C-alpha positions as MATLAB code, in Angstrom:
seq = 'MTARMDQRFATLARERRAALVTFTMAGDPDPKTSLAILKQLPKAGADVIELGMPFTDPMADGPAIQAGGVRALSAGQTMVKTLAMVRTFRKTDSTTPIVLMGYYNPIYVYGVTKFLADAKAAGVDGLIVVDLPPEEDAELCLPALDAGLNFIRLATPTTDDKRLPAVLKYSSGFVYFVSVLGITGTKSASEDSVRSHVERIKRHTKLPVGVGFGIKTPEQAAAVARHADAAVVGSAIVDQVKVALDDQGQPKANLVAGVLDFVTSLADGVRSVRKP';
ca = [
       0.000    0.000    0.000;
       1.025    3.562   -0.453;
       1.201    5.485    2.784;
      -1.934    7.504    2.021;
      -4.087    4.445    1.281;
      -2.697    2.533    4.242;
      -3.246    5.447    6.608;
      -6.773    6.136    5.369;
      -8.018    2.575    5.910;
      -6.196    2.350    9.261;
      -7.889    5.559   10.393;
     -11.306    4.285    9.304;
     -10.728    1.004   11.140;
     -10.033    2.977   14.314;
     -13.199    4.992   13.693;
     -15.088    1.705   13.211;
     -16.652    2.674    9.918;
     -16.438    1.904    6.245;
     -15.054    4.191    3.545;
     -17.021    5.972    0.883;
     -15.150    5.586   -2.400;
     -16.429    7.929   -5.099;
     -15.897    7.733   -8.861;
     -16.020   10.708  -11.203;
     -14.812   10.925  -14.786;
     -11.879   13.287  -15.282;
     -12.970   16.149  -17.523;
     -16.724   15.506  -17.269;
     -18.547   17.611  -18.362;
     -15.554   19.900  -18.898;
     -12.130   20.282  -17.257;
     -13.025   23.294  -15.093;
     -16.224   21.806  -13.666;
     -14.624   18.394  -13.172;
     -11.763   19.926  -11.184;
     -14.209   21.900   -9.044;
     -15.995   18.663   -8.139;
     -12.747   16.781   -7.491;
     -11.367   19.421   -5.137;
     -14.498   19.390   -2.966;
     -15.182   15.646   -2.826;
     -13.286   15.086    0.469;
     -15.254   17.830    2.221;
     -18.462   16.229    0.917;
     -17.453   12.947    2.566;
     -15.385   10.996    0.031;
     -12.700    8.961    1.821;
     -11.029    7.612   -1.329;
     -11.410    9.058   -4.827;
     -11.465    7.093   -8.060;
     -10.827    9.329  -11.052;
     -11.794    7.919  -14.418;
      -9.388    8.056  -17.352;
     -11.706    8.636  -20.348;
     -11.338    6.142  -23.181;
     -13.069    5.718  -26.535;
     -13.976    2.029  -26.045;
     -14.980    1.491  -22.393;
     -16.297   -2.053  -22.737;
     -17.062   -2.711  -19.053;
     -18.836    0.585  -18.419;
     -22.576    1.086  -18.443;
     -24.423    3.902  -20.202;
     -23.831    6.509  -17.478;
     -20.033    6.212  -17.324;
     -19.744    5.718  -21.085;
     -21.617    8.995  -21.565;
     -19.381   10.702  -19.011;
     -16.329    9.555  -20.935;
     -17.764   10.855  -24.209;
     -18.491   14.235  -22.618;
     -14.962   14.409  -21.220;
     -13.279   13.479  -24.506;
     -15.503   15.917  -26.400;
     -14.390   18.656  -23.993;
     -10.744   17.894  -24.767;
      -9.736   15.752  -21.787;
      -6.401   13.944  -22.181;
      -4.186   11.845  -19.943;
      -1.871   14.837  -19.525;
      -4.812   16.935  -18.312;
      -5.985   14.146  -15.999;
      -2.591   13.971  -14.297;
      -2.561   17.771  -14.092;
      -5.905   17.613  -12.257;
      -4.338   15.357   -9.638;
      -1.364   17.705   -9.259;
      -3.732   20.633   -8.709;
      -5.759   18.626   -6.171;
      -2.601   17.781   -4.243;
      -1.820   21.470   -3.718;
      -4.642   21.621   -1.152;
      -5.112   17.962   -0.129;
      -2.185   15.772    0.834;
      -4.136   13.004    2.594;
      -7.038   11.760    0.429;
      -6.027    8.742   -1.695;
      -6.629    9.051   -5.446;
      -6.921    6.020   -7.705;
      -6.954    6.322  -11.489;
      -9.465    3.926  -13.036;
      -9.883    2.887  -16.624;
      -8.360    0.847  -19.411;
      -4.854   -0.109  -20.448;
      -4.832    1.437  -23.931;
      -4.431    5.115  -22.888;
      -1.630    4.110  -20.499;
       0.086    2.043  -23.198;
      -0.134    4.927  -25.658;
       1.266    7.348  -23.057;
       4.111    4.909  -22.350;
       4.034    2.696  -19.256;
       7.303    3.850  -17.685;
       6.567    7.537  -18.285;
       2.965    7.164  -17.123;
       3.935    5.502  -13.846;
       6.598    8.117  -13.117;
       4.267   11.005  -13.979;
       1.338    9.513  -12.035;
       3.466    9.005   -8.938;
       4.891   12.520   -9.204;
       1.393   13.975   -9.609;
       0.215   12.357   -6.378;
      -1.670    9.311   -7.657;
      -1.876    6.458   -5.135;
      -3.138    3.546   -7.178;
      -4.553    2.138  -10.388;
      -7.600    0.111  -11.347;
      -7.188   -1.167  -14.899;
     -10.188   -3.280  -15.721;
      -8.949   -5.038  -18.849;
      -5.637   -6.420  -17.560;
      -6.052   -9.871  -15.952;
      -3.434  -11.360  -13.586;
      -1.928  -13.247  -16.533;
      -0.755   -9.852  -17.826;
       0.842   -8.693  -14.556;
       4.181   -8.001  -16.232;
       2.544   -5.376  -18.477;
       1.562   -2.924  -15.755;
       0.819   -4.433  -12.352;
       4.387   -5.338  -11.384;
       5.899   -2.129  -12.797;
       3.239   -0.122  -10.923;
       4.095   -1.832   -7.642;
       7.783   -1.177   -8.288;
       6.931    2.505   -8.854;
       5.187    2.686   -5.474;
       1.587    2.621   -6.706;
      -1.174    0.343   -5.515;
      -2.653   -2.024   -8.067;
      -6.262   -2.678   -7.137;
      -7.840   -5.815   -8.520;
     -11.474   -6.515   -9.328;
     -13.175   -9.664   -8.051;
     -16.651  -10.721   -9.195;
     -19.289  -13.245   -8.094;
     -17.729  -15.715  -10.557;
     -14.211  -15.295   -9.117;
     -14.253  -18.597   -7.259;
     -11.919  -19.839   -4.532;
      -9.670  -21.426   -7.143;
      -9.282  -18.152   -9.067;
      -9.087  -15.750   -6.116;
      -5.432  -16.434   -5.170;
      -4.289  -15.397   -8.660;
      -6.392  -12.232   -8.490;
      -5.121  -11.372   -5.017;
      -1.457  -12.306   -5.459;
      -0.235   -8.802   -6.289;
      -3.323   -6.850   -5.232;
      -2.702   -3.901   -2.956;
      -4.615   -0.957   -1.533;
      -7.961   -2.712   -1.392;
      -9.884   -5.372   -3.270;
     -12.750   -4.068   -5.389;
     -15.605   -6.577   -5.382;
     -17.926   -6.086   -8.340;
     -21.148   -7.198   -6.702;
     -23.133   -7.964   -9.855;
     -22.271   -9.398  -13.247;
     -22.465   -7.163  -16.302;
     -21.729   -3.522  -17.024;
     -21.505   -0.773  -14.418;
     -24.479    0.939  -12.872;
     -27.289   -1.265  -14.161;
     -28.173   -3.566  -11.257;
     -27.484   -3.893   -7.543;
     -26.847   -6.937   -5.372;
     -28.775   -8.106   -2.329;
     -27.315   -7.457    1.095;
     -27.092  -11.194    1.787;
     -25.114  -11.702   -1.400;
     -22.733   -8.871   -0.514;
     -22.176  -10.273    2.972;
     -21.414  -13.814    1.817;
     -19.021  -12.711   -0.927;
     -17.149  -10.276    1.331;
     -16.763  -13.003    3.963;
     -15.425  -15.368    1.301;
     -12.894  -12.866   -0.047;
     -11.723  -12.011    3.462;
     -10.826  -15.651    4.019;
      -8.187  -15.151    1.316;
      -6.781  -11.679    2.109;
      -6.160   -9.145    4.863;
      -6.735   -6.267    2.430;
      -9.812   -4.070    2.865;
     -12.691   -5.098    0.621;
     -14.729   -2.463   -1.204;
     -18.034   -3.251   -2.890;
     -19.423   -1.398   -5.875;
     -21.663   -1.540   -8.965;
     -25.261   -0.483   -8.548;
     -25.195    1.625   -5.353;
     -27.595    4.500   -5.981;
     -28.949    5.560   -2.574;
     -27.677    6.303    0.955;
     -29.621    3.244    2.128;
     -27.827    0.971   -0.318;
     -24.488    2.513    0.676;
     -25.280    1.816    4.333;
     -26.218   -1.790    3.535;
     -22.821   -2.323    1.894;
     -21.037   -0.538    4.747;
     -22.477   -3.059    7.213;
     -20.425   -5.834    5.626;
     -17.587   -4.326    3.553;
     -14.713   -1.978    4.295;
     -15.836    0.449    1.591;
     -18.871    1.327   -0.495;
     -17.905    2.335   -4.028;
     -20.258    4.616   -5.972;
     -19.714    5.658   -9.571;
     -22.579    5.613  -12.058;
     -25.024    7.299   -9.682;
     -22.590   10.203   -9.181;
     -21.904   10.521  -12.900;
     -25.689   10.598  -13.445;
     -25.851   13.644  -11.162;
     -23.582   15.424  -13.623;
     -25.803   14.457  -16.553;
     -29.062   15.688  -15.011;
     -27.518   19.117  -14.331;
     -26.623   19.814  -17.972;
     -28.724   22.117  -20.132;
     -30.061   21.290  -23.600;
     -26.705   22.257  -25.127;
     -24.816   19.971  -22.751;
     -23.456   22.875  -20.736;
     -23.354   22.737  -16.919;
     -26.139   24.519  -15.106;
     -25.174   26.785  -12.209;
     -26.143   24.177   -9.608;
     -24.209   21.244  -11.095;
     -21.248   21.154   -8.718;
     -23.388   21.763   -5.630;
     -25.846   19.069   -6.694;
     -23.126   16.464   -7.180;
     -21.551   17.297   -3.832;
     -24.910   17.227   -2.015;
     -25.522   13.753   -3.410;
     -22.056   12.591   -2.282;
     -22.772   13.988    1.198;
     -25.989   11.972    1.361;
     -24.068    8.815    0.451;
     -21.414    9.621    3.055;
     -24.138   10.073    5.672;
     -25.453    6.631    4.777;
     -22.035    5.012    5.094;
     -21.223    6.828    8.317;
     -24.524    5.797    9.923;
     -23.075    2.289   10.258;
     -20.753    1.564   13.163;
     -18.539   -1.508   12.969;
     -18.362   -3.881   15.962;
];
């Protein structure tokens, strides 16, 4: 773990509560508005921030995050600008972990060695790269660990006990359990299902376990927080951006405040649950 990630989850364990992990797409709906949201997420209650790296072919993303990526790319977002956002964020926040999430292609095009050095220098703590399985660890996972970045793996309901050790072997930071099969933001899992899968994963690792895909309400976030170490919310936050755009796709005056109010409601849900 990087120090920031390690310290954040240790602090939350002492506070006997789960983390709220929020996802926003870098550059959505435009660089200025996206940065304004990013800078205020911790105050709104985000404990860990996932920042999406927009990509033209996001095969695992549902309609909400796909649309967010299209808006960001249309507004001129690039990997250089995404790393610059993190650098700007770090000028006023040195403690909140930031994880870049997306696909391998933009990193490959940027150049793996240069990307890892620039990401670390910008203040990035970890990576979630959804299309690189453990069999491809030499491509990015191992170099990222060598560069001092967490590499956060996804586990799913079909990641059985035979497969889990391979998934977890070089995982660090936390394990991201995708609670339902399919694309992001379309369904949500039952609380019983979340509990049983988290218990199963924890038999294989001491890492914190975060649960995401399909959390849309404070009540659902609280249900996840009862069993997992983190509730991860993405599509529902990105949808808050979409509903605050005018007919020309421009942000309305209340966009940033609306997104942050929604994040605060999710944080209240997570923080209503006290761990034993």
